[in-house]
C-alpha positions as CSV (number, residue, x, y, z in Angstrom):
1,M,-34.0,9.9,-10.2
2,A,-30.9,9.9,-8.0
3,S,-29.5,6.6,-6.8
4,T,-29.7,5.6,-3.1
5,D,-26.0,6.4,-2.7
6,E,-26.3,9.8,-4.3
7,A,-29.3,10.6,-2.1
8,R,-27.4,9.6,1.0
9,L,-24.5,11.7,-0.1
10,A,-26.7,14.8,-0.7
11,A,-28.4,14.3,2.7
12,A,-25.1,14.0,4.4
13,V,-23.7,17.1,2.9
14,A,-26.9,19.0,3.7
15,S,-26.9,17.9,7.3
16,G,-23.3,18.6,7.8
17,S,-22.3,15.0,8.6
18,A,-20.1,15.1,5.4
19,A,-17.3,17.6,6.0
20,A,-17.7,20.9,4.1
21,T,-15.7,24.0,4.0
22,T,-17.0,27.2,5.6
23,D,-15.6,29.4,2.9
24,P,-17.5,29.4,-0.4
25,A,-14.6,31.1,-2.3
26,L,-12.2,28.3,-1.1
27,A,-14.7,25.7,-2.2
28,R,-15.0,27.2,-5.6
29,C,-11.3,27.4,-5.9
30,A,-10.9,23.7,-4.9
31,D,-13.5,22.8,-7.5
32,W,-11.9,24.4,-10.5
33,L,-8.4,23.3,-9.4
34,A,-9.7,19.7,-9.4
35,R,-10.7,20.1,-13.0
36,K,-7.3,21.5,-14.2
37,P,-4.8,18.7,-13.6
38,A,-1.7,20.4,-15.2
39,L,-2.2,23.5,-13.0
40,A,-2.9,21.4,-9.9
41,T,0.3,19.4,-10.5
42,R,2.3,22.6,-10.8
43,L,0.9,24.2,-7.7
44,A,1.3,20.9,-5.8
45,S,5.1,20.9,-6.5
46,I,5.4,24.1,-4.4
47,N,6.7,23.5,-0.9
48,E,6.7,27.1,0.5
49,P,3.3,28.4,1.7
50,D,4.0,32.0,0.6
51,E,5.1,30.9,-2.8
52,L,2.0,28.8,-3.2
53,H,-0.2,31.7,-2.1
54,A,1.2,34.0,-4.7
55,A,0.9,31.4,-7.4
56,L,-2.6,30.6,-6.4
57,L,-3.7,34.2,-6.6
58,A,-2.1,34.6,-10.0
59,A,-3.8,31.4,-11.3
60,N,-7.1,32.6,-9.8
61,A,-6.9,35.9,-11.7
62,A,-5.8,34.2,-14.9
63,H,-8.8,31.9,-14.8
64,G,-11.3,34.8,-14.3
65,H,-12.3,34.3,-10.7
66,A,-11.4,37.9,-9.5
67,D,-14.4,38.0,-7.1
68,D,-12.7,35.3,-5.0
69,A,-9.4,37.1,-4.7
70,P,-10.1,39.0,-1.5
71,A,-11.0,35.7,0.4
72,L,-8.1,33.8,-1.1
73,A,-5.7,36.6,-0.1
74,T,-6.5,36.0,3.6
75,L,-5.7,32.3,3.6
76,A,-3.0,31.0,6.0
77,F,-1.4,28.1,4.1
78,E,0.7,27.1,7.1
79,R,-2.5,25.5,8.5
80,A,-4.8,22.9,7.0
81,A,-8.1,23.9,5.5
82,P,-11.5,22.4,6.5
83,P,-12.3,19.5,4.1
84,H,-14.1,20.5,1.0
85,P,-17.5,19.0,-0.1
86,P,-16.8,15.5,-1.7
87,R,-16.9,15.1,-5.4
88,A,-19.6,12.7,-6.6
89,T,-18.0,12.4,-10.0
90,W,-14.4,12.9,-11.2
91,P,-13.4,11.7,-14.6
92,L,-9.9,10.3,-15.3
93,A,-8.9,13.2,-17.5
94,Q,-9.3,15.5,-14.5
95,R,-7.8,13.1,-12.0
96,R,-4.4,12.9,-13.8
97,G,-1.7,13.8,-11.3
98,W,-3.8,13.0,-8.3
99,Q,-3.0,10.0,-6.1
100,P,-5.1,8.2,-3.5
101,L,-3.8,8.9,0.0
102,V,-6.2,7.4,2.6
103,L,-9.5,5.7,3.0
104,E,-11.9,7.3,5.5
105,W,-15.6,7.0,6.5
106,S,-18.1,9.9,6.7
107,G,-21.8,10.0,7.2
108,A,-22.1,9.2,3.5
109,G,-20.0,6.1,3.7
110,A,-16.5,5.2,2.6
111,E,-14.4,8.0,0.9
112,I,-11.0,8.2,-0.7
113,V,-8.9,11.3,0.0
114,W,-6.7,12.3,-2.9
115,G,-3.6,14.4,-3.0
116,C,-1.8,15.9,-6.0
117,G,1.9,15.8,-6.9
118,E,4.8,13.6,-7.7
119,V,7.2,11.7,-5.4
120,P,10.2,9.8,-6.8
121,D,9.4,6.1,-7.4
122,T,12.6,5.1,-5.6
123,V,10.6,5.8,-2.3
124,A,10.2,2.4,-0.7
125,F,6.8,2.6,1.0
126,H,3.4,4.1,0.0
127,E,3.1,5.6,3.5
128,Q,6.1,7.8,2.7
129,I,4.5,9.0,-0.4
130,V,1.3,9.8,1.6
131,A,3.3,11.7,4.2
132,T,5.1,13.7,1.6
133,L,2.0,14.7,-0.3
134,R,-0.1,15.5,2.7
135,Y,2.5,17.8,4.1
136,R,2.7,19.9,1.0
137,P,0.7,23.2,1.4
138,F,-1.4,22.6,-1.8
139,N,-2.8,19.3,-0.4
140,R,-3.3,20.7,3.0
141,W,-5.8,23.1,1.4
142,F,-7.0,21.4,-1.7
143,A,-7.0,17.6,-1.1
144,Q,-10.1,16.1,-2.7
145,R,-12.6,13.5,-1.4
146,T,-14.6,11.0,-3.5
147,P,-17.4,8.9,-2.0
148,L,-17.2,5.3,-3.1
149,T,-20.6,5.1,-4.8
150,P,-21.2,2.2,-7.1
151,A,-20.9,4.5,-10.1
152,F,-17.5,5.9,-9.1
153,V,-16.2,2.4,-8.1
154,A,-17.1,1.2,-11.6
155,E,-15.4,4.2,-13.1
156,L,-12.2,3.5,-11.1
157,E,-12.2,-0.2,-12.1
158,K,-12.8,0.7,-15.8
159,D,-9.8,3.0,-15.8
160,A,-7.5,0.8,-13.7
161,L,-4.2,-0.6,-15.0
162,P,-3.8,-4.4,-14.9
163,L,-2.8,-5.9,-11.6
164,A,0.3,-8.0,-12.4
165,G,0.8,-9.5,-9.0
166,L,0.8,-9.5,-5.3
167,V,3.8,-9.8,-3.0
168,L,3.0,-11.3,0.4
169,H,5.7,-11.8,3.0
170,E,6.6,-12.8,6.5
171,S,8.3,-9.5,7.2
172,R,12.0,-8.7,7.5
173,C,12.6,-11.2,4.7
174,G,13.5,-9.3,1.6
175,S,10.1,-8.3,0.3
176,T,11.1,-4.7,0.0
177,L,14.1,-5.7,-2.1
178,I,11.7,-7.6,-4.4
179,A,9.5,-4.5,-4.7
180,Q,12.4,-2.2,-5.5
181,V,13.9,-4.6,-8.0
182,L,10.6,-5.0,-9.9
183,K,10.6,-1.3,-10.6
184,A,13.5,-2.0,-13.0
185,W,11.0,-3.3,-15.5
186,P,9.9,-0.3,-17.5
187,G,6.1,0.3,-17.2
188,T,5.9,-1.5,-13.8
189,R,4.5,0.5,-10.9
190,V,5.1,-1.1,-7.5
191,V,3.0,0.1,-4.6
192,S,4.3,-1.1,-1.2
193,E,2.1,-1.6,1.8
194,P,-0.6,1.1,1.0
195,G,-2.4,2.0,4.1
196,L,-5.8,2.5,2.4
197,L,-5.7,-1.1,1.1
198,D,-4.9,-2.3,4.6
199,T,-7.9,-0.3,5.9
200,A,-10.1,-1.7,3.1
201,L,-9.1,-5.3,3.7
202,T,-9.8,-4.9,7.4
203,A,-13.2,-3.6,6.6
204,A,-13.9,-6.6,4.4
205,L,-12.8,-9.1,7.0
206,S,-14.7,-7.4,9.8
207,G,-18.0,-7.3,8.0
208,M,-18.0,-3.5,7.4
209,D,-17.7,-4.2,3.7
210,P,-19.5,-7.4,3.1
211,T,-19.4,-7.2,-0.7
212,A,-15.7,-6.0,-0.8
213,S,-16.7,-3.1,-2.9
214,T,-14.6,-0.7,-0.8
215,F,-11.6,-3.1,-1.2
216,R,-12.1,-3.2,-4.9
217,A,-12.3,0.6,-5.1
218,A,-9.1,1.1,-3.0
219,L,-7.3,-1.5,-5.2
220,A,-8.5,0.3,-8.4
221,A,-7.6,3.7,-7.1
222,L,-4.0,2.6,-6.6
223,R,-3.9,1.4,-10.3
224,Q,-5.1,4.6,-12.0
225,P,-3.1,5.4,-15.2
226,A,-0.1,7.7,-14.8
227,H,2.9,8.4,-17.1
228,D,3.9,5.3,-19.1
229,D,2.9,2.8,-16.5
230,A,1.4,-0.4,-18.0
231,R,0.9,-2.6,-15.0
232,V,0.9,-2.5,-11.2
233,V,2.4,-4.9,-8.6
234,I,1.3,-4.4,-5.0
235,K,3.3,-5.5,-2.0
236,L,0.9,-6.2,0.8
237,D,1.4,-5.8,4.6
238,A,2.8,-8.9,6.3
239,W,-0.4,-9.7,8.2
240,H,-2.4,-9.9,4.9
241,A,-1.0,-13.4,4.5
242,L,-3.6,-14.4,7.1
243,A,-6.2,-13.4,4.6
244,L,-4.7,-15.2,1.6
245,G,-7.8,-17.4,1.1
246,V,-10.0,-14.3,0.9
247,L,-7.5,-12.5,-1.4
248,R,-7.5,-15.5,-3.7
249,S,-11.3,-15.6,-3.9
250,L,-11.4,-11.8,-4.6
251,L,-8.5,-11.9,-7.1
252,P,-8.5,-15.5,-8.5
253,E,-6.5,-14.7,-11.6
254,V,-3.8,-12.5,-10.0
255,P,-0.4,-14.2,-9.5
256,W,1.1,-14.0,-6.0
257,L,4.2,-15.0,-4.1
258,F,5.1,-15.3,-0.5
259,A,8.6,-14.3,0.8
260,Y,9.9,-15.8,4.0
261,R,13.2,-16.3,5.9
262,D,14.9,-18.5,8.4
263,P,12.7,-18.2,11.5
264,L,15.5,-17.2,13.9
265,E,16.8,-14.4,11.6
266,V,13.3,-13.0,11.4
267,L,12.7,-13.2,15.1
268,V,16.0,-11.5,15.9
269,S,14.9,-8.6,13.8
270,H,11.6,-8.3,15.5
271,Q,13.2,-8.5,19.0
272,K,15.4,-5.5,18.1
273,E,12.5,-3.6,16.4
274,P,9.0,-5.1,16.8
275,G,6.8,-4.9,13.7
276,R,3.3,-3.5,14.4
277,H,1.6,-6.7,13.4
278,T,3.6,-8.6,16.1
279,V,2.5,-6.4,19.0
280,P,0.0,-8.2,21.3
281,G,-3.5,-7.0,20.6
282,M,-2.9,-5.7,17.1
283,L,-4.4,-8.8,15.4
284,P,-7.5,-10.7,16.5
285,E,-6.7,-13.9,18.4
286,A,-9.0,-15.8,16.1
287,W,-6.7,-15.1,13.2
288,L,-3.6,-16.7,14.8
289,A,-2.4,-20.3,15.3
290,P,-3.7,-21.8,18.6
291,A,-1.5,-21.1,21.6
292,F,0.4,-24.0,23.2
293,T,-0.6,-22.8,26.6
294,D,-3.0,-20.4,28.3
295,D,-0.2,-18.8,30.3
296,T,0.6,-15.2,29.5
297,Q,3.1,-15.0,26.7
298,L,6.1,-12.8,26.6
299,P,5.9,-10.2,23.8
300,I,8.6,-12.0,21.8
301,E,6.7,-15.2,22.1
302,H,3.6,-13.6,20.8
303,A,5.7,-12.2,17.9
304,A,6.9,-15.7,17.1
305,R,3.3,-17.0,17.2
306,V,2.2,-14.2,14.8
307,L,5.1,-14.9,12.4
308,G,4.5,-18.6,12.5
309,S,0.8,-18.0,11.8
310,L,1.6,-16.1,8.7
311,C,3.6,-19.0,7.3
312,A,1.0,-21.5,8.4
313,A,-1.7,-19.6,6.6
314,V,0.2,-19.8,3.3
315,V,1.0,-23.5,3.4
316,P,-2.5,-24.7,2.2
317,H,-2.4,-22.4,-0.8
318,A,1.2,-22.5,-2.0
319,Q,3.0,-24.1,-4.9
320,A,6.8,-24.1,-5.3
321,A,6.9,-21.2,-7.8
322,Q,5.0,-19.0,-5.4
323,L,7.5,-19.3,-2.5
324,V,10.7,-17.3,-2.2
325,N,13.2,-17.9,0.6
326,Y,15.4,-14.9,1.6
327,A,18.4,-17.1,1.1
328,E,17.7,-17.0,-2.6
329,L,17.5,-13.2,-2.6
330,A,20.8,-12.9,-0.8
331,D,22.6,-15.3,-3.1
332,P,24.2,-13.4,-6.0
333,T,24.2,-16.5,-8.1
334,S,20.4,-17.1,-7.7
335,D,18.1,-16.2,-10.6
336,A,15.1,-15.5,-8.2
337,L,15.2,-11.8,-8.7
338,S,16.3,-11.7,-12.3
339,T,14.2,-14.4,-13.8
340,R,11.8,-16.5,-11.6
341,I,9.9,-13.7,-9.9
342,P,9.5,-11.4,-12.9
343,R,8.2,-14.4,-15.0
344,L,5.7,-15.2,-12.3
345,F,4.3,-11.6,-12.8
346,G,4.4,-11.8,-16.6
347,L,7.6,-9.7,-17.0
348,D,10.2,-10.6,-19.6
349,P,13.6,-11.0,-17.9
350,A,15.3,-9.6,-21.0
351,A,13.3,-6.4,-20.9
352,V,14.8,-5.2,-17.6
353,D,16.6,-1.9,-17.2
354,R,19.9,-3.6,-16.2
355,E,21.4,-0.5,-14.7
356,R,18.5,0.2,-12.4
357,F,18.2,-3.6,-11.6
358,A,21.9,-3.6,-10.5
359,A,21.5,-0.5,-8.4
360,A,18.4,-1.9,-6.6
361,R,20.2,-5.2,-6.1
362,A,23.4,-3.6,-4.7
363,H,21.8,-1.1,-2.2
364,H,19.8,-1.5,1.0
365,S,16.2,-1.6,-0.1
366,K,14.9,0.6,2.7
367,H,17.9,2.8,3.0
368,P,19.1,3.3,-0.6
369,R,22.2,5.3,0.3
370,E,23.6,2.2,2.1
371,A,25.0,-0.8,0.4
372,F,23.3,-4.2,0.8
373,V,24.9,-6.4,3.4
374,D,24.1,-10.0,3.9
375,D,23.3,-10.1,7.6
376,R,22.3,-13.7,8.0
377,A,25.4,-14.7,10.0
378,A,25.2,-11.6,12.2
379,K,21.6,-12.4,13.1
380,N,22.3,-16.0,14.0
381,E,25.2,-14.9,16.2
382,A,23.0,-12.4,18.0
383,A,20.4,-15.0,18.9
384,T,20.2,-16.3,22.5
385,D,19.4,-19.9,23.4
386,A,16.0,-18.7,24.7
387,L,15.2,-17.1,21.4
388,R,16.2,-20.3,19.6
389,E,13.8,-22.2,21.7
390,I,11.0,-19.7,21.0
391,A,11.6,-19.9,17.2
392,A,11.7,-23.7,17.3
393,R,8.4,-23.9,19.1
394,W,6.3,-21.4,17.2
395,M,7.9,-20.9,13.8
396,D,10.1,-23.8,12.7
397,P,7.3,-26.3,11.8
398,H,5.6,-23.9,9.5
399,H,8.9,-22.8,7.9
400,A,9.7,-26.4,7.3
401,A,6.4,-27.0,5.6
402,L,7.0,-24.1,3.2
403,E,10.5,-25.3,2.5
404,A,9.2,-28.7,1.7
405,I,6.9,-27.2,-0.9
406,R,9.5,-24.9,-2.4
407,L,12.1,-27.7,-2.7
408,G,9.5,-30.2,-4.0
409,A,9.9,-32.6,-1.1
410,T,6.2,-32.9,-0.7
411,D,2.9,-31.5,-2.1
412,L,0.9,-29.7,0.6
413,S,-0.6,-27.2,-1.9
414,A,-4.1,-26.6,-3.0
415,S,-4.9,-26.2,-6.6
416,S,-4.4,-22.7,-7.9
């Protein structure tokens, strides 16, 4: 007898509420490609639509699907195809080479969209990987969808690599440098700010995912085995610090750290280029520290309130070893990157790829063709008196509380 979720999926597909292709030949092609990971990976590496078209027709003929050749010959790979029917089951052996791209909802519930292909692991952010893979012609036509049924979530979790740690951060404080440096430990995959995890955490916090099963599925999907990876570290979005209590309850055994920076330096950066989480209306008011006044705040004041709230949310949970000040990352004599942070995540400092570590340390983490430049003095010089007052009001007290914990001046932390 089919489970409730399987029945819902079947009904959704039958009614058309789950997206389905209008071309049976294309659906059949998508199905057998999803079961041949080596072929899918090869086709996914092709960037030119005409070249993919020729390779697909050749592969179709080689695999004995000649009847579908006329329909496939008419495909226009410059456009995206209608989504294919979702896959209720998809074993790991067939999923090799596929990566989770986004989390979406259909009439059947939450679904993960998968794309096939490789992107160099020097790419800083998961959204860049998603953009690259989704643009490739193979994934425009053959991306796969998997409903997050209990059975498939259990399968993802069974196959998942260990989660070695979480990197939380205030933003503009060196967290991307931390992520890039951790890749210098062989076998360590670092996933930075994956959008599907952001979507899943939002669903959990808003009540759409009361059991957090979608969050667990997204987290497991990002940790599926590939190459010689042995563990995964995830750098979260900045606003996720507001959910640290929830994250600790969901992942009680997972090490975490919080990176932060001198308030004025962070605020100068957001004044020049506002982060999405600092834009008024992007985060619920209930998640933020209480306002000092009911008067309308300037955008930069709201940004300071958000940034202060991130730090304030971490204070009750933090111990000294979990806090990293940007000043430590910028100091070439500090052992924060080489020893303290790796050890927190169970990595042996002696096992590092020293050449890759040095390269990550020497270059701008978001723009690897540029050299790293310590910009602390420049940011302080750029600050106006008004900006200093805003930082002092909204951010300084919470920064001071974190510094007190990190430096051992007081113990404001809860037990871990």
